[in-house]
BAKE-860872 format. One record per residue (C-alpha): residue number from 1; residue in one letter; z, y, x. Coordinates in nm, 4 decimals. Each point is the difference from the previous one (the first is absolute). Layout:
<pts>
  pos  code         Z         Y         X
  NUM     a         Z         Y         X
...
</pts>
This chain:
<pts>
  pos  code         Z         Y         X
    1     m   10.1778    6.4983    7.5899
    2     l    0.0991    0.3492   -0.1297
    3     t   -0.2466    0.0903   -0.2768
    4     n    0.1814    0.2617   -0.2141
    5     p   -0.0951    0.3621    0.1195
    6     g    0.2778    0.1347   -0.2244
    7     s    0.2802   -0.2003    0.1492
    8     d    0.3214    0.1657    0.1438
    9     r   -0.1008   -0.1256    0.3465
   10     v   -0.3325    0.1622   -0.0131
   11     r    0.1477    0.3219   -0.1238
   12     s    0.2507   -0.0105    0.2778
   13     v   -0.2675   -0.0382    0.2713
   14     r   -0.2157    0.2655   -0.1664
   15     g    0.3038    0.2324    0.0092
   16     l   -0.0379    0.0190    0.3811
   17     s   -0.2953    0.2360   -0.0577
   18     r    0.2743    0.2576   -0.0746
   19     r    0.1764    0.1738    0.2840
   20     p    0.3455    0.0018   -0.1589
   21     v   -0.0107   -0.3839   -0.0426
   22     r   -0.1085   -0.0422    0.3663
   23     r    0.2800    0.2126    0.1177
   24     r    0.2623   -0.1704   -0.2148
   25     t   -0.1107   -0.3516    0.0943
   26     g   -0.1114    0.0588    0.3600
   27     r   -0.3141   -0.2016   -0.0888
   28     i   -0.3671    0.0658   -0.0004
   29     l   -0.3089   -0.1773   -0.1321
   30     v   -0.2506   -0.1189    0.2572
   31     e   -0.3365   -0.0689   -0.1490
   32     g   -0.2962   -0.1947    0.1484
   33     p   -0.0115   -0.3045    0.2459
   34     q   -0.0031    0.1890    0.3194
   35     g    0.3076    0.2083   -0.0716
   36     v    0.1893   -0.3058   -0.1470
   37     r   -0.0993   -0.2027    0.3124
   38     e    0.1508    0.2573    0.2323
   39     a    0.3183    0.0326   -0.2106
   40     v    0.0489   -0.3768    0.0198
   41     r   -0.0782   -0.0051    0.3768
   42     f    0.2019    0.2916    0.1133
   43     a    0.2663    0.0358   -0.2697
   44     p    0.0342   -0.3460   -0.1540
   45     h    0.3685    0.0438   -0.0973
   46     d   -0.0760    0.3262   -0.1877
   47     v   -0.2568   -0.1761   -0.2277
   48     v    0.1699   -0.0498   -0.3311
   49     d   -0.2835   -0.1511   -0.2089
   50     l   -0.3598   -0.0748    0.0505
   51     y   -0.2436   -0.0061   -0.3009
   52     v   -0.3432   -0.1592    0.0442
   53     t   -0.2752   -0.1196   -0.2203
   54     a   -0.1238   -0.3585    0.0231
   55     e   -0.3283    0.1053    0.1672
   56     a    0.1846    0.2239    0.2542
   57     a    0.2463   -0.2832    0.0677
   58     d   -0.2894   -0.2117    0.1201
   59     r   -0.1752    0.2674    0.1903
   60     y    0.3165    0.1200    0.1775
   61     a    0.1800   -0.3257    0.0349
   62     d    0.1466    0.1051    0.3330
   63     v    0.1826    0.2949   -0.1457
   64     v    0.1370   -0.2145   -0.2809
   65     h    0.0966   -0.2716    0.2450
   66     d    0.1824    0.2506    0.2351
   67     a    0.1787    0.1676   -0.2840
   68     r    0.1320   -0.3433   -0.1309
   69     e    0.0943   -0.0986    0.3559
   70     a    0.2025    0.3140    0.0244
   71     g    0.1843   -0.0956   -0.3253
   72     r   -0.1631    0.2659   -0.2089
   73     f   -0.0687   -0.0398   -0.3798
   74     v   -0.3674   -0.0415   -0.0710
   75     h   -0.1151    0.0320   -0.3659
   76     e   -0.3463   -0.0872   -0.1339
   77     v   -0.1177    0.2553   -0.2482
   78     s   -0.2948    0.0611   -0.2184
   79     e   -0.2477    0.2835    0.0843
   80     e    0.1242    0.1930   -0.3024
   81     v    0.3586   -0.0143    0.1258
   82     l   -0.0904    0.1087    0.3408
   83     a   -0.2021    0.2875   -0.1351
   84     a    0.2968    0.1052   -0.2081
   85     m    0.2286   -0.0098    0.3055
   86     c   -0.2178    0.1888    0.2311
   87     d   -0.0926    0.3633    0.0427
   88     a   -0.3504   -0.0724    0.1423
   89     e   -0.2784   -0.0029   -0.2486
   90     h   -0.1354   -0.3240    0.1354
   91     p    0.2756   -0.2115    0.1614
   92     q   -0.1113   -0.2451    0.2603
   93     g    0.1840   -0.3059   -0.1263
   94     m    0.3283    0.0501    0.1788
   95     a    0.3041    0.2329    0.0013
   96     a    0.3479   -0.0161    0.1375
   97     v    0.3362    0.1830   -0.0761
   98     v    0.1428    0.0878    0.3405
   99     g    0.3173    0.1728    0.1061
  100     w   -0.0702    0.3034    0.2246
  101     q    0.1928    0.2771    0.1519
  102     p   -0.1209    0.2861    0.2228
  103     a    0.0958    0.0149    0.3679
  104     g    0.2595    0.2514    0.1288
  105     l   -0.1033    0.2806    0.2209
  106     d    0.3059   -0.0646    0.2265
  107     d   -0.1171   -0.3515    0.0632
  108     v   -0.3542    0.0976    0.0772
  109     l    0.1096    0.2628    0.2448
  110     a    0.2530   -0.2345    0.1602
  111     a   -0.2825   -0.2419    0.0733
  112     g   -0.1643    0.2501    0.2219
  113     p   -0.3397    0.0413   -0.1840
  114     r   -0.3057    0.0894    0.1968
  115     t   -0.2454    0.0889   -0.2853
  116     l    0.0967    0.1194   -0.3571
  117     v   -0.1889    0.1597   -0.2917
  118     f    0.1884    0.2426   -0.2206
  119     l   -0.1540    0.0692   -0.3463
  120     t    0.0972    0.3176   -0.1736
  121     n   -0.0919    0.0747   -0.3630
  122     v   -0.2511   -0.2808   -0.0256
  123     r   -0.0655   -0.0515   -0.3721
  124     d   -0.2866   -0.2537   -0.0186
  125     p    0.1315   -0.3568   -0.0195
  126     g   -0.3192   -0.1418    0.1558
  127     n    0.0307    0.2263    0.2948
  128     l    0.3651   -0.0797    0.0640
  129     g   -0.0628   -0.3691   -0.0200
  130     t   -0.3058    0.0137    0.2295
  131     v    0.1935    0.1987    0.2560
  132     i    0.2734   -0.2699    0.0119
  133     r   -0.2791   -0.2555    0.0442
  134     g   -0.1576    0.2011    0.2784
  135     a    0.3345    0.0541    0.1692
  136     d    0.0677   -0.3717   -0.0014
  137     a   -0.3552   -0.0706    0.1427
  138     a    0.0452    0.2498    0.2746
  139     g    0.3495   -0.1313    0.1017
  140     a    0.1969    0.3000   -0.1074
  141     d    0.3726   -0.0350    0.0052
  142     a    0.0738    0.1447   -0.3429
  143     v   -0.1345    0.2158   -0.2795
  144     l    0.2114    0.2955   -0.1156
  145     v   -0.0472    0.1291   -0.3518
  146     s    0.1384    0.3332   -0.1377
  147     g    0.1909    0.0033   -0.3221
  148     s   -0.2685    0.2184   -0.1597
  149     s   -0.2643   -0.2743    0.0539
  150     v   -0.1085   -0.2691   -0.2470
  151     d    0.2382   -0.2928   -0.0463
  152     v   -0.0600   -0.2654    0.2572
  153     t    0.0794   -0.2740   -0.2397
  154     a   -0.2488    0.1118   -0.2648
  155     p   -0.2313   -0.2985   -0.0887
  156     k   -0.3184    0.1750    0.1272
  157     v    0.1636    0.0866    0.3346
  158     v    0.1258   -0.3528    0.0414
  159     r   -0.3477   -0.1479   -0.0871
  160     s   -0.1562    0.2479    0.2550
  161     t    0.2103   -0.1236    0.2847
  162     v   -0.1498   -0.3487   -0.0461
  163     g    0.3293   -0.1533    0.1316
  164     s    0.0661    0.2531    0.2868
  165     l    0.2984    0.1177   -0.1900
  166     f    0.1745   -0.3110    0.1358
  167     h   -0.1165    0.0556    0.3575
  168     v    0.1009    0.3431    0.0991
  169     p    0.3200    0.1972   -0.0749
  170     v   -0.0396    0.2704   -0.2600
  171     v    0.2621    0.2721   -0.0439
  172     t   -0.0127    0.1974   -0.3231
  173     g    0.1652    0.3021   -0.1616
  174     l    0.0006    0.2137    0.3056
  175     d    0.0608    0.3696    0.0154
  176     v   -0.2806    0.1426    0.2263
  177     p    0.1791    0.2779    0.2014
  178     t    0.2996   -0.2177    0.0590
  179     t   -0.2134   -0.2966    0.1031
  180     l   -0.2004    0.2055    0.2509
  181     a    0.3240    0.1083    0.1463
  182     r    0.1203   -0.3600    0.0236
  183     l   -0.3191   -0.1000    0.1739
  184     r    0.0288    0.2823    0.2535
  185     d    0.3613   -0.0905    0.0792
  186     a   -0.1037   -0.3702    0.0550
  187     g   -0.2750    0.1125    0.2530
  188     v   -0.2898   -0.0659   -0.2406
  189     s   -0.2879    0.2620    0.0223
  190     t   -0.1425    0.1156   -0.3304
  191     y   -0.3729    0.0550   -0.0301
  192     a   -0.1144    0.1697   -0.3172
  193     a   -0.3523   -0.1254   -0.1062
  194     d   -0.1938    0.3110   -0.1094
  195     g   -0.3454    0.1288    0.0308
  196     s    0.1252    0.3107    0.1640
  197     g    0.1322   -0.1872    0.3021
  198     s   -0.1056    0.1265    0.3353
  199     a    0.0115   -0.3507    0.1550
  200     s   -0.1527   -0.3153   -0.1235
  201     v    0.1782   -0.3347   -0.0559
  202     d   -0.1182   -0.1365    0.3276
  203     e    0.1020    0.3028    0.2074
  204     v    0.3876    0.0043   -0.0838
  205     e    0.2570   -0.1976    0.1815
  206     r    0.0190   -0.3359   -0.1661
  207     t    0.1861   -0.2142    0.2518
  208     r    0.3349    0.1407   -0.0852
  209     p    0.1695   -0.0547   -0.3462
  210     h   -0.1784    0.2013   -0.2679
  211     a   -0.0449    0.0297   -0.3717
  212     w   -0.3172    0.1061   -0.1809
  213     v    0.0882    0.2312   -0.2851
  214     m   -0.2358   -0.0113   -0.2957
  215     g   -0.0172    0.2429   -0.2985
  216     n   -0.1027   -0.0021   -0.3555
  217     e   -0.3529   -0.1140   -0.0932
  218     a   -0.1038    0.3407   -0.1439
  219     w    0.1766    0.2546    0.2001
  220     g    0.1136   -0.1658    0.3167
  221     l    0.3128    0.1305    0.1778
  222     p    0.1470    0.3384   -0.0798
  223     d    0.0287    0.2611    0.2820
  224     d    0.3842   -0.0551    0.0291
  225     l   -0.0479   -0.3668    0.0738
  226     l   -0.2867    0.0629    0.2406
  227     a    0.2275    0.2344    0.1903
  228     a    0.2953   -0.2544   -0.0045
  229     c   -0.2135   -0.2697    0.1762
  230     d   -0.0397   -0.0078    0.3743
  231     e   -0.3855    0.0158   -0.0224
  232     v   -0.2786    0.0358   -0.2488
  233     v   -0.2705   -0.2552    0.0581
  234     r   -0.3391   -0.0402   -0.1636
  235     v   -0.2164   -0.3060   -0.0567
  236     p   -0.3445    0.1138    0.1181
  237     i   -0.2818   -0.0053   -0.2586
  238     y   -0.3479   -0.0160    0.1748
  239     g   -0.2083   -0.0120   -0.3140
  240     h   -0.0149    0.2121   -0.3039
  241     a    0.2986   -0.1415   -0.2000
  242     e    0.2315    0.2648   -0.1164
  243     s    0.3059   -0.2223    0.0567
  244     l    0.1384   -0.3511    0.0341
  245     n    0.1875   -0.1960   -0.2595
  246     l    0.3769    0.0048    0.0799
  247     a    0.0209   -0.3838    0.0573
  248     m   -0.2935    0.0035    0.2262
  249     a    0.1283    0.2871    0.2086
  250     a    0.3451   -0.1679    0.0357
  251     t   -0.1722   -0.3246    0.1174
  252     l   -0.2135    0.1856    0.2566
  253     c    0.3190    0.1673    0.1350
  254     l    0.1906   -0.3221    0.0172
  255     y   -0.2843   -0.1752    0.1891
  256     a   -0.0119    0.2901    0.2442
  257     s    0.3627   -0.0889    0.0698
  258     t   -0.1023   -0.3761    0.0449
  259     r   -0.2687    0.1016    0.2468
  260     a    0.2521    0.1913    0.2043
</pts>
């Protein structure tokens, strides 16, 4: 059992909370049993090390078993060590160091996507992670993320995806005008989600390839990006709410695609 919170190994794992370390190593820290379970199931050969407390090893014996069956290193740790490794205030007994790289836009477009979501200037980690989770649940083909958005590999983003980061391709670091042009050239319609839209999400054509373009949580999409998209679409609000949370709006749009 690893019991020294000040050990080199613990500091190495904790270092993954910093973006430069994640970029240099190509590794991320996945915290919590559900995220670790999905990493082990869907990317077993990318799992470098699994760290688990004795209590969690009993509770999530299936995850530990599958990791060992895949030839991954499983380390029992004290609760103090896990807390020192993790970014979360209250770790849930399990974490894993996992190799992860973003998908490429060329590969996504070559696969002939039907439904995409393109996030521009999204700054809240929880929103970004929840959109990835919603895109996974709705069966979207990929999530596209602008270079001005929060880092997809940030610990809070990874936690918020609850493992969906290993289910759906995520493309990062995109230039917004260039990407909109690439989508248009690939025959993908672009629908800007904005309250000023004349059509609702259920009224636009959703049977052909399309991408929902979402803006910043506070100010939405600027006028030049609204003009650059094929259509501006609104999510109807029937009550007195002033607006919808970004992740909620994105999920509603994606499920409108699923219904079509």
